[in-house]
N, C-alpha and C positions, 0 to 999 in steps of 0.2 A: 503494500500500498504505499502511495506517495506521500511523505511527511510535509509539512508546511515548511520545513527548511529546505527542500530539496530545489534545485534550480528550475526544473520544469515547471513545479509548483510556482516557484517565485514568479517566474517570467509568464506563467498564465494568468496570475492574479494581476500582475503589471498591465498587459494588455488587457484583459478581457473586463476587470474588475475597476481596476483605476483609470487606464487611459480612457476606454470608451464608458465605463460607468459612471465613475465620480466626475472625471474631467470631461468628458461628453466632447472629446476632441473629434475633427473631422475625419474622415475616411482616409482623405490624402494624408494626413498628419500620421495617422495610426500606420499606416503604410510606408511611411517613411523613415519611424520609427522601427518596424519593422526590419527593411532592408539593412538599417544599420547592423541590428542583432544577427542578422544573416551571415553578416560580412564578419561580425567580430566573434560569433560564436566559430565560425569555421577557421578564423585565425587562431584563436585561443585553444582550439583543438590540435592542431598543427604546431603551435608555439608549444604545449604541454606533452605532447606526444601521445594523446587518448583519443578516442572517438567521442564526438560531440554529447552521445547520449550518458558519457561517464562524467562529463566536469560536472565540479561541485562549484560553489560561489567563491571560494580561496581561489581558484583556478584563475577567475577574472580579477584578480587585483591590481593595484595600480602597476606593477612591473608589466602585466599582460596588455593593460590600457596603453601605456607609454608607448611599447612595442607596435601595438596596432596603429597607433597615430603614426607613429615614423613609418610603419608600413605603408599609409594611406597616402601620404606625401611623398616616399621616397620611390615605390613600387609602382601604385596605383596613379601616381600623379596629380593626386587630388589638391585643388587649391585649399590655402590655408581656411575659406570660410565653409568647405566641405569638412575639414578635421574639424573645427569648432562646431560643427551641426552634429556630426557624430558624436562628439564627445558631450554636449549637452542631453542628447539621447543616453548616453551611457549614464551620466548624473544623476538623471531624473528615475532611473531605474535604481540605482544604489541608494538615492534618498528614498524611494519607494520602500526598498528592503531595510534601511535601518529602521523607518516606521513600524513596520511590520514584524520585526523579529530584530529587538537590541540586543540579541545576542551575537549578533553579526556587525555591531556596530565598528568595533576596531578596522572592518575591511573595509566596510562604507565610508567611515571618514578619512581613510589616507585615497580612497579612488577620486571621491570628492574635492580632494585637496590638489588634484592633478590639474593644473590651470588652464584656461582659454588661452588660446596664443593671440598676440595681438597681430592687427594686420591694418594695412592701409588701407582708406576706403576709396575704392573705384569710383572714377567719373562717372556718373548717370548718362546712359545714351539715351538719346531721343532723335528725332527726326525732324528737319526743318518742313518749313511751306512746300518748296520744290520736292524735296525727298520723299515726303509722303505722297505727293501726287504723282510721282514716279512710280511708286511702287503700286499706287492704284490702279494705275492706266496699264500696269505689264500683264493681267490676264485677259486671255483670249476669251471676249463676250460670247463669241459664236460657238462657242465648245459649252457642252454640259458642266464639266469640271472648271472652267473658266469663271462660268458666273458662279459657282458654288466658292471659288476661291476671291471672286470679287464680293460677293456679300459678307463673307467672312472676314476679310480685311477691312473691309468699311464697318462692319460691325463691331470690331477692335478699337478701332480709331474713334467711331461713335462713342462708344460706350466706358472704352479703358477696363475692361473687366479682366480681372486675372483668367490665365488659361484654364485652372483648375473649373472655375465658375462657367466659363463658357462651354468645356467639354460636359457639363450636366446639364446644360439648358435644353429642356423640351419645348417642341410648337407650343404647347399651351402656357408658357411663359410670357408670350408676344401676344402684346396688343396692338395690332396696324392700324386698326382706326383712330380716329384724333381725340384726346389725344393720344399720338402713339407712345409706348413705353414697354419694357421689358423689365420683369420679374427677376431678380438676381439674388440668387443664395450664396453668402460670401462666407469669411472666417468666422467659426464659433454659429454656423447656420442661421447667421443674422440676414434679414431679407431685405432687400431694399429695391424703390423702383429708378430705373433711368430712362431718360426720355430718348426719343428716337429722332433723329432728323428725318425729313420728307425723304431725300434721297435714299437713306438707309431702308426705311421702310418700302419704297418703290422697289429696290435690290431684292430686298428679301422676299418681296410679294412674288415677283417673278420666278425666284429660286424655288419657293414653294410649290408655284404653279408647274413648274418645269416638273417636280417630283410626284406630282398629283395629288398633293395633301391641300386639304380645305378643311375648315372647321377649324377645332382647338383638340387634336388627337394628342397622347401622350407619348407622342414619338420623338426622337433625338431631333434638336434643329439642325443640328450639321453632321453629315453621315460621310464616311470616305466611300471610295470606289465599289466597294462590296454593299453598299445599303447599312455598313454598323455605325454605331455611334464613334464619331471621330476622336482620335486619341492626343494625347500633349504631343506623343512624338509626332502625329500625322501631321498637327498644324505647324510645327517646328520645319517639317520637311516641305512644307508648302511654302513657308515665309522665306527659306534659304533659296527655294527654287525662285520665286518671283523678284526677291532681291537681286539675283544673280543678272536676272532678265533685264531688271531694270538698272544696271551697272551702267548704262550711257551715263547716268545722272553723276556726272566727276566726283562730288562729295560723298556719295555711296560706297565708293571703292574702298574696301579693306575694314570698311566700319563693320562691326559685330551687331547685328540686327536680330533680336528674339521675339517672340509672342509678348514678352513682358515691356518690350521695347516701344510696343504701341501703348500700352498702360501709360508710362512716361509720356510719350508722344501727346496723347489726350490732355493730360494732367497741364503739362506746360503750354498748350494751345489754348486751353481754356483761361489759363493764368495771364496770358500775354493777351488775349483779347477782354481783360478786365472782369473778369468772373472773380465774385469774392471767393475767398480761400475755404470758407465754411461750408459754400456749396460745392467745390471741389473735393471737399473732405467727405461729403455727403453721397457726392456722385461715385467717387472711386470706393467709398465703402470703408474708408479709414477710422480706427476706434479714435485715435487722437490728433487735433488739429498739429500736434509738434512734427507727426509724419508728413501731414500734407506740405508743411512750410520748407520742406525740405528742397522744393521746387524752385522758390525764392533764391535760394542759395546759388543755383547752379544758373539762372540765368542771368547773363553779363549785360544783357541789351538793358534789362530792368534796374540792375545796377547802376549803370550809366547814367539814366533817367533819374535816379534818385539822388546822385551826385551832382548832378546839374542843378536840381532843386536846392541842395543844399550850399549855403555859402560859409568858406571857412570863417569861423568867430574872430580870427587874427591874422591881419596880412602879415606875412613876411617880408622885410624889405629885400630888394634883390642883392647878391652877394654871398659871402661865406655864411655859414649856419651861427646861430648866436653863441653857441659856445667857443667857438674860434676866438670869440673877442675878450674871454675870460681867460686872464693869466692863470687863476687858481682854479682847475679844472676839479679838484676835488671837495672844494666850495660848491662848485655848479652842480654837480652830483647832489650833494645835501640839500641844494634850493631845489630838487626836483620835487 
């Protein structure tokens, strides 16, 4: 009989009782945690020279965790952000174990002491007006898949939805009559409504007519060539293909464009159009306004406009800096 302290029982409790039951995390988050532990357990079994089924909690101690993190960066070529994400999942598991079975606290605490690695913030990628127009012009509208691709990209740009939100959408989530909008289920299964442009509703209507869909059936909004619900990977493949087609736009060459780039692009263009930050927060489904504020930080044009509106409080006469005229540099520093 499985004891409460056995590793299988702890993992089962963590995924079923804690993540799904108590935390009510989204299926995508739980699957990401699952993938982490599939990699971690397979590595630990090889590291400890035993089968996965024979591992215990002590085998997953800090030495194994550190070796696993080195393996992610060194052999799997994962970036620091991915390495840290895997570690967060491991940390949460050991925090759960510590609360569930205090006799294992000595192991859990040492694993929880394994630090998150510092990383530099990558610049946010978004498309300017010319670039988004070039990408939207790249699908072949005379082809069935071209019409789907155009509808998909236009929808992404209009709504700024996360790719996981888009893949989960059904036709019944759409309202194509005025006021046109779409119901989106975001992180934490929070529901929001996003308005749709007339251009978006027109393209979506033609796309659904092409598929022979009418009414509001619970069928996927976007499907692949086999008629199945489109996947994250499928959307990424479509975007990479269309961006390559639109590479005549010089600024697109060498630019890394992902499905999330369309989310950033939607936010930036709303901000540049003068839409209030709180409206953009609700549009994107951000919990905190702080998350939305990051778009102001990267818009140099808005920064320059703000600079023009702000005059320096004190005019500095031309010539050398003020401190050059002071013989006593130590006194100048004291006066700062």
